[in-house]
Structure formats: structure tokens, C-alpha cells
TIVONU-632246 format. One record per residue: x negated, z, y negated of N, C-alpha, C in turn; residue in one letter. Coordinates in steps of 0.001 Angstrom, whole numbers, padded with zeros to 6 digits, always signed. Layout:
# residues N
XZYXZYXZYA ...
This chain:
# residues 434
-059179+113611-093622-058275+113450-094754-056838+113776-094335M -056163+114558-095151-054785+114918-094837-053864+113718-094972Q -052820+113723-094159-051848+112644-094217-050938+112816-095426S -050298+111723-095793-049356+111723-096901-048210+112705-096648K -047716+112716-095416-046601+113596-095062-047001+115068-095141D -048230+115389-094706-048653+116790-094746-048827+117269-096188S -049299+116387-097058-049426+116744-098475-048055+116987-099084I -047094+116117-098760-045732+116297-099253-045158+117626-098789K -045411+117977-097525-044909+119242-096985-045494+120424-097743T -046807+120391-097993-047451+121475-098725-046948+121547-100166L -046695+120392-100779-046107+120400-102121-044763+121101-102121R -043943+120777-101131-042611+121368-101056-042673+122884-100901D -043698+123368-100183-043819+124803-099920-044448+125539-101100I -045509+124968-101671-046354+125720-102584-046285+125295-104056H -045673+124158-104358-045593+123701-105740-044149+123684-106210L -043988+123877-107485-042650+123863-108063-042029+122475-107945S -040746+122400-107651-040085+121096-107584-040007+120405-108946P -040299+121127-110015-040283+120515-111344-041521+119664-111604S -042552+119782-110765-043700+118888-110855-043272+117488-110419F -043336+116538-111320-042833+115209-110999-043910+114337-110364S -043461+113330-109636-044327+112323-109048-043882+110947-109528L -044815+110036-109628-044493+108666-110004-044064+107864-108782S -043109+106974-108982-042661+105977-108009-041774+106571-106908Y -040885+105699-106440-039958+106106-105385-040714+106480-104112K -041756+105746-103826-042643+106070-102711-043985+106481-103316D -044237+107780-103496-045442+108232-104205-046731+107767-103542P -047747+107606-104365-049044+107168-103889-049939+108349-103546L -050765+108189-102521-051811+109153-102180-053134+108548-102644H -053527+108874-103868-054724+108309-104477-055939+109159-104107I -057009+108503-103683-058199+109233-103247-059466+108840-104015V -059395+107759-104810-060597+107300-105491-060209+106529-106744K -061061+106622-107775-060880+105832-108982-062194+105243-109449G -062155+104050-110011-063352+103417-110547-062941+102410-111611Q -063421+102619-112822-063096+101697-113906-061604+101647-114178G -061004+100458-114076-059571+100290-114311-058760+100323-113019A -059365+100799-111914-058708+100730-110613-058592+102100-109952Y -057518+102245-109183-057313+103390-108309-057160+102891-106877L -057497+103761-105913-057462+103385-104510-056731+104454-103720Y -055840+104020-102818-055099+104993-102027-055802+105277-100700D -055209+106173-099940-055833+106628-098696-055959+105523-097657A -055187+104449-097823-055259+103325-096889-056205+102231-097364N -056908+102483-098453-057854+101509-098972-057258+100468-099895G -055965+100606-100236-055323+099649-101139-055786+099865-102574N -056023+098776-103276-056481+098821-104657-055315+098625-105608Q -055301+099408-106686-054262+099303-107702-054892+099159-109084Y -054435+098173-109832-054838+098028-111222-054074+099069-112038L -054800+099969-112681-054192+101057-113440-053930+100591-114868D -052675+100306-115179-052293+099836-116508-051567+100893-117318A -051633+102154-116892-050841+103175-117576-051580+104492-117794V -052788+104645-117241-053455+105949-117283-054387+106028-118479N -053827+106391-119643-054640+106481-120851-055511+107729-120901N -055376+108633-119951-056211+109838-119927-057658+109460-119599I -057834+108595-118606-059187+108115-118250-059579+107017-119228Q -059875+107416-120430-060009+106535-121575-061079+105469-121386H -062260+105858-120904-063356+104898-120741-063493+104448-119291V -062452+104664-118512-062433+104234-117121-062600+105396-116157G -061972+105261-115000-062058+106292-113971-063509+106490-113531H -063917+107763-113491-065222+108143-112955-066369+107379-113606C -066311+107251-114938-067397+106552-115623-068710+107276-115347H -069738+106563-114885-070968+107243-114460-071636+108060-115564P -071595+107625-116816-072240+108382-117888-071481+109678-118190K -070174+109644-118055-069378+110851-118265-069589+111824-117108V -069593+111297-115899-069833+112136-114726-071207+112785-114808V -072214+112017-115170-073574+112537-115265-073684+113604-116352E -073013+113404-117478-073050+114394-118554-072480+115727-118089A -071376+115681-117343-070761+116904-116833-071679+117608-115836A -072230+116850-114895-073101+117433-113868-074353+118031-114495I -074973+117261-115385-076220+117705-115997-076038+119000-116777S -074967+119079-117566-074741+120284-118348-074342+121456-117461Q -073547+121192-116431-073136+122259-115509-074350+122875-114810Y -075354+122055-114548-076560+122549-113889-077400+123422-114799Q -077204+123289-116104-077965+124094-117065-077196+125321-117520K -075951+125130-117956-075195+126234-118533-073742+125849-118736L -072851+126752-118361-071464+126703-118814-070978+128129-118944N -070586+128497-120153-070189+129873-120404-069108+129905-121468T -068690+131099-121861-067678+131176-122901-068273+130797-124258N -067439+130767-125259-067822+130172-126533-068294+131179-127581T -068675+132384-127174-069113+133393-128134-070618+133340-128431R -071294+132336-127942-072730+132211-128155-073032+130961-128978Y -074152+130982-129681-074609+129778-130352-074946+128719-129310L -074449+127525-129520-074652+126464-128529-074678+125121-129244D -075744+124365-129022-075902+123097-129734-074911+122032-129284E -074440+122100-128034-073513+121070-127570-072221+121103-128382T -071735+122297-128709-070492+122421-129463-070648+121899-130892M -071675+122357-131597-071798+121979-133002-072165+120506-133153V -072989+119992-132251-073347+118575-132331-072144+117682-132041N -071341+118114-131081-070140+117347-130777-069134+117430-131924Y -068971+118603-132509-068072+118749-133651-068499+117835-134796A -069795+117762-135040-070304+116884-136086-070009+115418-135759Q -070276+115007-134528-070037+113621-134129-068559+113267-134204A -067700+114200-133803-066262+113963-133803-065723+113818-135222L -066096+114733-136099-065574+114684-137468-066091+113488-138244T -067257+112968-137863-067765+111756-138509-066893+110543-138231Q -066062+110623-137202-065132+109543-136878-063834+109634-137686K -063653+110737-138418-062418+110978-139148-062646+110805-140653L -061564+110606-141420-061712+110485-142869-062346+111729-143482P -063025+111536-144613-063635+112652-145316-062629+113743-145636G -063077+114970-145493-062213+116123-145720-061680+116717-144444G -061525+115903-143409-061131+116411-142094-062412+116728-141330L -062948+117931-141552-064288+118214-141050-064447+119577-140388D -063333+120263-140093-063409+121553-139417-062670+121460-138082V -063360+121826-136993-062812+121704-135639-062414+123048-135053C -061321+123035-134301-060966+124086-133354-060881+123415-131989F -061589+123916-131003-061543+123309-129681-060560+124036-128769F -059835+123258-127992-058842+123773-127054-059019+123039-125720T -058046+123242-124810-058160+122675-123469-057115+121613-123145N -056141+121426-124006-055100+120441-123755-054440+120045-125064S -053775+118900-125044-053035+118471-126211-051946+119457-126602G -051326+120086-125607-050303+121095-125898-050899+122263-126668S -052053+122743-126224-052730+123820-126951-053028+123404-128391E -053478+122173-128555-053828+121697-129887-052615+121652-130805S -051500+121146-130305-050303+121077-131139-049751+122458-131461N -049844+123371-130511-049426+124750-130776-050281+125371-131874D -051591+125165-131813-052488+125709-132825-052240+125052-134182L -051958+123758-134186-051654+123068-135441-050432+123683-136114A -049424+124025-135330-048251+124693-135888-048626+126050-136472L -049494+126794-135764-049941+128097-136282-050637+127934-137627R -051525+126955-137720-052241+126718-138971-051265+126412-140103L -050310+125529-139836-049358+125127-140868-048450+126284-141274A -048000+127051-140294-047098+128160-140598-047799+129252-141381R -049063+129483-141063-049817+130473-141825-050069+129980-143247H -050406+128712-143394-050737+128155-144704-049542+128150-145638F -048363+127891-145092-047164+127748-145918-046256+128975-145891T -046565+129938-145006-045694+131119-144806-044274+130701-144443S -044174+129690-143592-042866+129161-143207-042936+128568-141807S -041761+128484-141129-041656+127845-139822-040858+126546-139881K -040326+126212-141052-039445+125053-141157-040221+123773-140850E -039839+123109-139760-040618+121994-139232-039765+120735-139135T -040310+119622-139610-039639+118326-139525-040304+117511-138421I -039483+116943-137538-039973+116159-136402-039223+114834-136350V -039690+113938-135495-039012+112680-135244-038131+112816-134007L -036909+112346-134097-036041+112341-132928-036701+111540-131808D -036585+112031-130573-037198+111377-129429-038643+111749-129183G -039210+112610-130057-040630+112947-129962-040900+113972-128864A -042130+113920-128352-042626+114917-127407-044015+115346-127852Y -044242+116676-127942-045524+117193-128418-046197+118176-127471H -045618+118428-126287-046282+119305-125347-045343+120203-124577G -045922+120951-123617-045108+121701-122661-045008+123195-122958H -045676+123701-123995-045544+125110-124341-044184+125365-124992L -043734+126627-124980-042433+126960-125552-042331+126487-126993I -043394+126746-127772-043382+126366-129188-043207+124868-129366S -043655+124081-128380-043616+122628-128480-042354+122036-127883L -041819+122661-126840-040499+122268-126356-039489+122428-127487I -039660+123481-128291-038742+123753-129401-038801+122697-130497E -039910+121956-130612-040006+120922-131645-040021+119517-131047I -039682+119386-129771-039710+118096-129085-038302+117674-128675S -037627+116833-129480-036284+116399-129114-036206+115746-127737P -037294+115087-127318-037345+114472-125997-037065+115499-124901Y -037438+116764-125173-037224+117844-124214-035994+118679-124543K -035862+119144-125792-034764+120078-126066-033392+119394-126050Y -033360+118057-126175-032104+117330-126028-031957+116689-124649N -032945+116893-123785-032922+116295-122458-032383+117250-121407G -032464+116858-120116-031997+117727-119030-032680+119087-119070P -031882+120151-118997-032415+121509-119040-032719+122014-120429G -032605+121158-121439-032887+121566-122808-031780+122412-123402G -032123+123166-124429-031171+124077-125066-030974+123778-126544Q -031317+122565-126951-031158+122209-128347-032267+122773-129215G -032231+122433-130481-033295+122810-131401-033021+124149-132068A -034071+124956-132314-033905+126158-133138-033509+125753-134558P -033011+126720-135333-032505+126380-136661-033611+125993-137643D -034889+126247-137277-035978+125890-138180-036601+124524-137848Y -036021+123807-136908-036508+122481-136531-035492+121434-136978V -035969+120422-137671-035107+119406-138268-035595+118022-137846H -034738+117269-137181-035132+115974-136640-034692+114827-137538A -035651+113962-137860-035385+112720-138568-034999+111664-137536V -034018+110794-137812-033721+109714-136873-034991+108955-136496P -035138+108664-135225-036324+107977-134740-036503+106666-135507M -037681+106481-136148-037865+105297-136992-038078+104032-136163P -037007+103580-135553-037030+102463-134616-036474+101217-135298D -037322+100274-135686-036830+099076-136368-036119+098089-135451P -036193+098305-134135-035564+097399-133182-034137+097820-132838F -033945+099101-132507-032641+099530-132023-032161+100805-132718R -032804+101201-133830-032512+102462-134465-031403+102418-135503G -031259+103510-136233-030232+103648-137268-030404+102593-138350K -031656+102351-138733-031987+101294-139695-032912+100301-138987Y -032657+099021-139158-033395+098033-138375-034133+097045-139272R -035170+096476-138714-035950+095487-139433-037263+096048-139948G -038184+095144-140262-039525+095527-140695-039542+096263-142022A -038464+096146-142807-038418+096767-144132-037655+098089-144152D -037436+098666-142981-036594+099868-142895-037348+101160-143185A -038664+101078-143438-039455+102282-143661-038907+103210-144737G -038610+102695-145944-038080+103563-147007-036757+104224-146641P -035926+103537-145848-034647+104124-145449-034863+105330-144534E -035808+105210-143606-036118+106357-142750-036785+107479-143548Y -037615+107134-144518-038225+108148-145378-037167+108899-146175A -036093+108216-146545-035002+108874-147254-034383+109975-146402Q -034378+109789-145083-033869+110826-144184-034738+112083-144254E -036050+111895-144424-036947+113032-144622-036599+113741-145927V -036343+112962-146963-035982+113532-148264-034706+114364-148165K -033731+113870-147413-032469+114601-147238-032718+115949-146553I -033537+115945-145506-033850+117190-144800-034585+118159-145716I -035549+117661-146473-036277+118529-147408-035314+119168-148410L -034341+118392-148856-033353+118939-149772-032549+120067-149155G -032159+119897-147885-031403+120938-147187-032236+122207-147014K -033530+122038-146683-034421+123199-146535-034541+123937-147859I -034763+123192-148941-034906+123810-150254-033615+124463-150725Q -032481+123825-150456-031191+124377-150873-030845+125665-150132N -031457+125852-148958-031224+127091-148201-032180+128201-148629S -033004+127900-149643-033937+128896-150153-035208+129023-149337G -035509+128014-148525-036677+128077-147654-037737+127052-148073K -038893+127178-147463-040047+126334-147737-040364+125515-146490Q -040611+124223-146648-041009+123423-145499-042413+123814-145068V -042639+123869-143766-043956+124158-143226-044722+122878-142941S -044158+122044-142069-044918+120870-141638-044008+119743-141186A -044534+118552-141309-043989+117362-140701-044991+116937-139638F -044587+116959-138361-045474+116585-137268-044941+115333-136604I -045842+114368-136368-045415+113114-135766-046581+112418-135091A -046289+111719-133999-047234+110750-133453-047218+109523-134365E -048375+108997-134662-048437+107812-135522-047764+106620-134852S -047900+106509-133561-047115+105610-132725-046502+106470-131634I -045192+106414-131485-044508+107316-130575-044695+106893-129124M -045092+107826-128259-045250+107570-126846-043945+107684-126090G -043448+108916-125933-042178+109129-125244-041010+108487-125994C -041204+108198-127278-040207+107463-128044-040110+106003-127650G -041043+105549-126797-040992+104174-126303-042042+103272-126889G -043287+103802-127053-044390+103013-127610-043943+102406-128946Q -043370+103227-129762-042653+102786-130953-043533+102813-132197L -043612+101683-132886-044332+101582-134154-043336+101730-135297I -043428+102805-136087-042520+102955-137217-042705+101831-138229P -041655+101459-138947-041772+100380-139932-042705+100755-141076P -043302+099748-141687-044261+099941-142765-043667+100769-143889A -044483+101655-144414-044075+102468-145547-043446+103790-145181G -043018+103936-143922-042353+105187-143559-043284+106380-143688F -044457+106304-143066-045344+107460-143067-045903+107748-144456F -046262+106731-145197-046809+106976-146526-045776+107645-147421S -044530+107193-147364-043467+107815-148160-043162+109223-147665D -043066+109380-146333-042728+110687-145762-043800+111719-146068A -045071+111339-145893-046171+112266-146187-046118+112718-147638F -045877+111801-148556-045846+112156-149974-044707+113119-150269Q -043542+112861-149687-042382+113729-149895-042655+115142-149380L -043238+115238-148188-043518+116547-147586-044548+117300-148408V -045601+116621-148826-046636+117277-149624-046112+117715-150985R -045271+116893-151583-044684+117270-152873-043822+118530-152745D -043283+118754-151549-042451+119931-151300-043270+121127-150825A -044611+120968-150757-045482+122082-150367-045779+122181-148892G -045406+121160-148103-045653+121193-146670-046913+120447-146275G -047294+120597-145006-048460+119922-144455-048022+118808-143504L -048883+117811-143351-048607+116672-142476-049569+116694-141297C -048996+116711-140084-049769+116790-138848-049640+115477-138094I -050775+114861-137763-050782+113645-136958-051150+114002-135523A -050241+113753-134601-050464+113976-133177-051090+112705-132600D -052409+112763-132374-053163+111628-131852-053523+111801-130376E -052824+112692-129698-053176+113044-128321-053166+111823-127409V -052204+110930-127583-052111+109757-126710-052833+108530-127252Q -053015+108431-128551-053335+107126-129127-054677+107027-129837I -055423+108110-129924-056662+108083-130678-057855+107498-129937G -059009+107553-130582-060299+107156-130023-060421+105652-129752F -059988+104851-130718-060197+103420-130656-059153+102620-129927G -058169+103293-129347-057150+102588-128556-056359+101601-129400R -056233+101852-130682-055465+100966-131554-056140+099614-131741M -057422+099531-131435-058134+098265-131572-058644+098027-132978G -057755+097769-133914-058174+097508-135288-058501+098782-136053D -058148+099931-135509-058476+101215-136126-058836+102213-135035H -059620+103223-135425-060020+104254-134469-058893+105237-134205Y -058054+105475-135217-056957+106446-135119-055628+105778-135417W -054584+106283-134800-053257+105742-135030-052795+105878-136468G -053087+107024-137105-052605+107231-138475-053229+106230-139439F -054426+105715-139114-055051+104714-139979-054246+103425-140011E -053542+103111-138928-052709+101907-138913-051531+102042-139859T -051198+103277-140237-050082+103527-141147-050539+103766-142585Q -051851+103709-142811-052368+103861-144165-052238+105260-144728G -052313+106290-143867-052184+107675-144320-053346+108502-143789V -053562+109648-144428-054520+110633-143952-053799+111964-143823T -053718+112537-142644-053006+113804-142440-053813+114992-142922P -053153+116142-142963-053819+117404-143272-054417+118037-142013D -053800+117758-140894-054226+118276-139599-054083+117156-138573I -055086+117007-137709-055047+116024-136629-055193+116758-135299V -054367+116404-134330-054498+116979-132992-054955+115911-132012T -055859+116304-131121-056496+115390-130181-056409+115954-128768L -056494+115069-127773-056457+115518-126381-056550+114344-125428G -056057+114542-124198-056026+113526-123148-057332+112753-123026K -057411+111596-123676-058550+110701-123533-059860+111293-124021S -059788+112354-124805-060961+112977-125399-062014+113357-124357M -061561+113818-123207-062468+114238-122147-062446+113350-120921G -061770+112179-121024-061706+111245-119892-061193+111892-118604N -060258+112814-118770-059709+113528-117622-060191+114958-117514G -061301+115276-118168-061766+116660-118238-060915+117397-119269H -060545+118656-119029-059686+119384-119983-060413+119698-121287P -060190+118861-122280-060824+118995-123583-059869+118472-124644L -059680+119218-125701-058849+118792-126816-059297+119518-128070S -058681+119167-129202-059153+119746-130454-058096+119632-131538A -058256+120480-132538-057549+120366-133809-058615+120180-134877V -058418+119200-135743-059337+118974-136859-058541+119060-138152V -059073+119815-139115-058347+120022-140366-059319+120151-141533T -058784+120497-142678-059597+120635-143879-060203+122038-143965T -061236+122150-144786-061853+123448-145011-060860+124436-145614R -060040+123975-146548-059074+124869-147190-058109+125474-146182E -057558+124643-145299-056602+125143-144314-057291+126068-143320I -058498+125706-142876-059237+126543-141936-059597+127888-142544A -060019+127885-143806-060394+129137-144460-059186+130038-144661D -058054+129447-144991-056833+130241-145160-056428+130909-143832R -056687+130216-142729-056350+130736-141407-057248+131901-141009F -058413+131987-141627-059382+133035-141319-058988+134329-142030N -057949+134974-141519-057355+136131-142184-057674+137451-141491N -058645+137444-140608-058984+138658-139865-058631+138579-138402G -057617+137773-138055-057264+137553-136657-058114+136406-136129M -059089+136727-135299-060000+135702-134831-059294+134643-134002E -059844+133431-134013-059451+132416-133057-060491+132427-131951Y -060059+132742-130746-060962+132735-129608-060307+132017-128451F -061034+131083-127877-060590+130334-126713-061726+130386-125710N -061517+131077-124605-062608+131384-123675-063444+130170-123312S -062779+129077-122973-063525+127895-122542-063232+126664-123385V -062385+126778-124377-062142+125658-125268-063390+125339-126075G -064008+124211-125801-065263+123881-126456-066482+124397-125732G -066361+124706-124439-067504+125183-123670-068560+124073-123545N -069794+124414-123161-070868+123415-123143-070569+122183-122288P -069990+122369-121105-069696+121219-120256-068660+120310-120922V -067599+120903-121453-066559+120112-122108-067119+119309-123273S -067962+119951-124086-068516+119257-125245-069500+118162-124836C -070241+118391-123765-071124+117350-123254-070320+116145-122779A -069217+116412-122110-068331+115341-121665-067760+114592-122868V -067270+115337-123865-066700+114712-125051-067700+113821-125772G -068949+114300-125874-069995+113499-126514-070265+112221-125724Q -070256+112329-124394-070481+111155-123555-069377+110126-123754A -068139+110579-123896-067024+109662-124128-067223+108906-125439V -067577+109622-126511-067838+108961-127792-068954+107923-127661L -070006+108285-126936-071142+107390-126754-070738+106120-126016T -069965+106283-124939-069542+105128-124141-068638+104210-124967V -067727+104784-125751-066865+103963-126605-067704+103059-127498I -068768+103639-128079-069626+102867-128972-070495+101871-128208E -071179+102337-127165-072127+101483-126445-071442+100296-125782E -070255+100512-125248-069557+099451-124537-068555+098714-125413E -068540+099052-126713-067681+098372-127687-066220+098347-127215K -065738+099522-126786-064407+099594-126199-063297+099476-127238L -063555+099892-128467-062549+099671-129494-062338+098171-129712Q -063425+097419-129769-063319+095957-129909-062623+095350-128704H -062915+095886-127521-062244+095403-126310-060743+095644-126392N -060360+096825-126895-058939+097138-127052-058270+096152-127998A -058979+095758-129050-058440+094799-130005-058249+093431-129359L -059313+092922-128725-059256+091572-128170-058304+091483-126978E -058464+092389-126021-057622+092350-124826-056179+092706-125186V -056014+093686-126079-054673+094062-126508-053945+092924-127192G -054638+092209-128077-054026+091061-128754-053638+089982-127750D -054523+089725-126783-054229+088738-125746-053010+089149-124935T -052998+090399-124511-051898+090890-123687-050582+090864-124455L -050603+091284-125701-049385+091286-126507-048865+089866-126712K -049783+088931-126952-049395+087532-127129-048769+086962-125857S -049369+087257-124709-048843+086768-123436-047478+087376-123126L -047323+088648-123426-046035+089306-123199-044963+088755-124137L -045346+088423-125360-044404+087823-126303-043946+086453-125801T -044872+085676-125215-044493+084408-124591-043527+084640-123438E -043777+085693-122668-042903+086015-121539-041508+086389-122034L -041436+086994-123194-040153+087345-123800-039291+086101-124030K -039922+084990-124411-039169+083758-124642-038595+083196-123343Q -039170+083585-122235-038771+083065-120932-037722+083933-120244K -037788+085243-120480-036918+086174-119759-036094+086981-120758H -034778+086783-120743-033885+087403-121728-033845+088918-121629A -034258+089457-120485-034228+090906-120312-035247+091592-121219I -036282+090883-121630-037274+091457-122541-036730+091372-123958I -036375+092516-124518-035812+092545-125860-036857+092651-126946G -037947+093384-126648-038960+093600-127678-040308+093850-127013D -041341+093335-127634-042724+093609-127254-043415+094168-128485V -044035+095332-128377-044600+095989-129560-045806+096840-129173R -046537+097253-130209-047655+098151-129999-048891+097707-130739G -049941+098466-130575-051252+098177-131141-052303+098293-130054N -053283+097378-130073-054386+097473-129141-053912+097585-127706G -054444+098591-127006-054051+098837-125620-053054+099988-125539L -052024+099891-126356-050914+100837-126338-049662+100039-126659F -049052+099458-125625-047972+098502-125796-046709+098949-125078L -045577+098486-125593-044298+098757-124972-043508+097480-124779G -042821+097369-123644-041955+096236-123336-040548+096795-123174I -039697+096600-124168-038355+097175-124109-037405+096198-123439E -036727+096661-122386-035815+095845-121616-034371+096133-122009L -033601+095074-122171-032197+095193-122566-031339+094319-121670V -030106+094745-121469-029166+093960-120683-028649+092762-121471K -028582+092937-122792-028036+091898-123662-028756+091959-125009D -029264+090850-125491-030017+090850-126741-029142+091030-127969R -027837+090850-127830-026937+091073-128954-026536+092538-129045K -026127+093118-127930-025715+094523-127926-026900+095474-127826T -028027+094982-127319-029244+095761-127097-029020+096929-126134L -028072+096764-125225-027823+097796-124216-029084+097980-123378E -029566+099227-123249-030821+099451-122516-030696+099132-121033P -031737+098495-120497-031778+098139-119076-032682+099123-118342A -032204+100347-118165-033027+101406-117576-033239+101206-116080A -032176+100904-115347-032304+100711-113907-033227+099539-113601A -033119+098488-114396-033974+097328-114220-035442+097671-114482E -035678+098457-115528-037054+098860-115847-037664+099650-114699A -036898+100587-114155-037387+101381-113032-037679+100504-111822D -036781+099578-111550-036978+098661-110422-038243+097832-110599H -038455+097299-111788-039620+096453-112048-040918+097235-111874I -040946+098452-112384-042148+099285-112252-042484+099526-110790V -041474+099794-109971-041726+100013-108553-042137+098712-107839N -041571+097583-108260-041980+096297-107713-043429+095974-108088E -043802+096272-109320-045177+096049-109755-046146+096899-108943M -045768+098126-108684-046599+098993-107835-046812+098373-106461K -045730+097803-105920-045829+097156-104617-046770+095972-104602G -047013+095402-105780-047942+094273-105902-049291+094707-106473K -049526+096023-106494-050847+096523-106839-051124+096757-108307G -050073+096893-109122-050265+097153-110544-049413+098358-110942I -050048+099353-111552-049369+100603-111890-048911+100608-113344L -047616+100797-113536-046984+100929-114835-046032+102107-114793L -045368+102376-115906-044393+103456-115952-043369+103128-117028S -042328+103942-117114-041298+103750-118133-041255+104937-119075T -040720+104698-120255-040565+105755-121246-039471+105351-122211D -039340+106113-123287-038304+105883-124279-037106+106779-124024G -036292+107033-125034-035121+107901-124868-034175+107441-123773P -034123+106126-123550-033240+105571-122528-034005+105112-121291D -035304+105401-121254-036160+105079-120110-036120+103597-119752H -036011+102757-120773-035949+101310-120569-037160+100587-121139N -038201+101341-121498-039409+100746-122061-040532+100857-121041V -041072+099729-120628-042254+099715-119761-043475+099923-120646I -044240+100974-120353-045395+101285-121189-046670+100771-120542K -047524+100241-121404-048814+099703-120986-049880+100407-121813V -050637+101276-121191-051673+102035-121898-052827+102320-120920K -053570+101293-120551-054576+101398-119497-055878+102013-119995P -056808+102305-119092-058156+102653-119513-058715+101553-120432P -059583+101946-121338-060082+101019-122365-060997+099922-121813M -061379+100028-120543-062189+098988-119912-061316+097860-119370V -060025+097939-119567-059089+096903-119148-059547+095564-119687F -059639+094571-118803-060220+093284-119175-059155+092222-119419S -059594+091078-119961-058695+089954-120157-058138+089484-118813R -058982+089494-117782-058526+089113-116442-057458+090077-115948E -057634+091372-116221-056622+092359-115869-055304+092065-116585N -055392+091728-117868-054202+091417-118654-053474+090205-118086A -054217+089158-117731-053615+087964-117149-052922+088295-115837L -053562+089109-115014-052978+089498-113733-051674+090252-113934S -051655+091162-114897-050445+091937-115182-049290+091019-115582L -049557+090116-116509-048501+089243-117025-048011+088282-115952V -048917+087700-115176-048530+086780-114114-047666+087476-113061E -048048+088700-112720-047282+089449-111722-045906+089816-112253T -045853+090249-113503-044572+090588-114124-043675+089358-114198L -044242+088228-114547-043484+086973-114607-042888+086637-113244D -043667+086803-112206-043195+086517-110854-042016+087405-110480T -042126+088679-110782-041060+089623-110441-039791+089316-111228I -039943+088979-112507-038778+088663-113328-038149+087328-112926L -038953+086407-112413-038464+085082-112032-037784+085070-110677S -038231+085962-109783-037698+085979-108422-037333+087398-108011F -036339+087998-108662-035935+089359-108304-035420+089404-106875P -035811+090429-106160-035377+090556-104775-034385+091699-104622D -033544+091851-105621-032489+092862-105556-031258+092299-106235S -030209+093079-106307-028972+092660-106956-029031+092785-108470D -030115+093342-108992-030251+093482-110427-030437+092112-111069L -029748+091890-112156-029812+090619-112853-030789+090696-114025E -031762+089786-114024-032757+089732-115084-032492+088569-116042Y 
């Protein structure tokens, strides 16, 4: 086994410096199982942040599905293949009626790019409405619609066809409180008016139902239902980016958009869909899919290949057989309740929010000013790593500790996380004040 230092040296020589690593002292991970990762020295880490391994690291049924199908066939997608159509049927059965046509891709970025193509073709327009602070992928088309990137380091601002709505943050945003949904929807109405007054047509409103890079942010009630109606009335399409939050993670619902009481025109999927295997999809209506069929074929060499679809089917099966959506509900509710109790004890915790196993802990220096505690958040995450629990930070100010573990995360895991966090907040070993 190569040493940590030799791997770092090879990274420096052969990989771009823009490839980021987690933690001040990066980990050399060599094994994963369930909700745990193991480093080269045999140390065990509770993984509380890796939502890609949705049903747990190296789940045996997912591994077996990949091996078994690989031993039989893996080829491009120009042939009739039962794994693809059966998986498409199983996947669409999990979605509301009318969302029944699949396009398979290899990543969430690919899916969001294709969703934009579908919307732009359907509406003959590029005018796109996004949420401030949003991130939708690493392709050029997605950097252009992701304020998290185009307003961040190295960003070049938004193109003139991209219009950002203030991030619908009821805790620290432009409008605050649980009843702020209509006020944020009014911002969508204002943008639609500007698009129409310029003689243009809106193409799409794209949003995560719960914002990830926005800081595990739950928009206030009524925002999405009002916004979707406004966009549709103006002739645009509504795209739900479920790449981070779908497949039962919400606990009480299978999809994030269901928690908002809306049904999108296009849904994008990825990450957890393949439990780490490169698999993603766009699901839309027959009308939108048929309109897209204009003579220019959609071809993706390996998007939806037999191995990928076998893996995807295995993930769906495991979610059902192991009742992981119910687990997300029960464990998520327990964890959120415990974190809310911790908030009463430690003033640095300004807000605890989320659904199921997708939670955010927003840290502030002062509960009156709500000044973000970014340095403190980074310190805590690294301290937690030192005690064997993996977390990360997010949000526009990088002051939100995100909790989005594999769905096999247990009540015991939740208790361990909260107890460890309490210890670190109670006995800080640095000059940072909690």
C-alpha cells in the first residue's frame, strides 16, 4: 500500500490543484462498509456526510448486481436491453403520474445540462430563473446558472439570460420567518415581469427542493407552489434538481419536491441513484420528450448501460427491503430533535433545519446579528474528524455544518454524533469562542 506522502506527491504532479480535498489533514481512505469508512492505519470513521453512498458503502446487494451484470454484458445503449427498460419502469413508478419518460446520463451535472436543453427547446428560450446561492453542476452551462460558482472565487458573474431570485432563507435571508414564502415568490414575479418587458420568453425555473450548497436550506411554505404557478402561467417549465436529496432521504417523502407540495415538469437525479456508481437521469413528461424528438438524436454511449441499470435497480430494491426511507424518517427526527436540544445549550448554534437525513446546523457568532461563524464551523468539522466522525461545511458563508449520511445511519450513530459535537462545543481546545 502506498504511503500518504507518496499519494500526495503523485497528486501534486499528476492532478490539477483545483481538485479539492476534505480536512486540513486529508484522510487516506482504503475501505468502506455501511455507515463507516476506514483509513490506511485501520482507524474507523462514522460517515455523516457522504450522501452518494445512499444505501451504505459497499452494500453487498449493489456490489453483487454490478458484478453479476458485468459478467454477462455491458455495452453501449443502441441495443434492446431489458435492464434499461425495466429500471426505467421501476424508477418512474416512484414519481408522480405524468413523469414517465427517462433519459439516462452518467452524472447529476449531465442531467441538469440535459434538463436545460429540454426546457430551452420546448420554450425556444434561454431565459432561466435560479435561486441565489444555488449549485447545479460543473459543466459550463451549469456554472453559468449556479450563483454559488459564478459569484464565487474565479467566477465571472451571470450571463444576461440568468436571473437569480434571493435565496429563500427564512432564517437569515431578505425575508425572514415561516410565512415569508409569498414574499420570495413575489421576487420571481418581478423577474418574470422584467423578462416579459424585454420582449423575451422565460424558459425555466430550476431549483433544488432543499438547497444543498445553499446551506441545507428549506424554503418557507408556499414559495415553490406560488413560484411554479407564476412560471407556468408565463409559459416556462419548472425543473426540480433532486440530485442530492431524492430516493427517500426526506423520510416523510420519497422526493424533495413532494415536501413542498409541487410536481415539476422535469426532474433531475444523480449521486445516490447508483450508490457511487456513475448513474443519473432526467425524467419528464411525454409532451416535453416528444417535442425534444426533433431529428437530433439523444445518444449517450454508456448512460443507462446494463451494469448501471442493474446497479440502479439494486439500489431501489435495497431502499424498499431495508425500509431505508422509514429509517431516514425515524433517525432523522431523532437527530434533529437532539440537535435542537443542543441548540438550547450552545449559543453558537443559530439554527437546526432539514428533512429526514438531510440536516443543516447553522453556526453564528451572535444570535441577534446572525453573523456567520465560518472559522468556528471549519474548526469543529476538523475536531469531529479527529474524534472519528466525518462532517463538512456548506452555505454561502460556509458556516453550516451539513449532515447527510448514508441511509443506513442508525439511532446509535445519531447519538454518537450529537454527544461528540456536544463535547467539542463544551470544551473547545482553541482560542475560538463557542
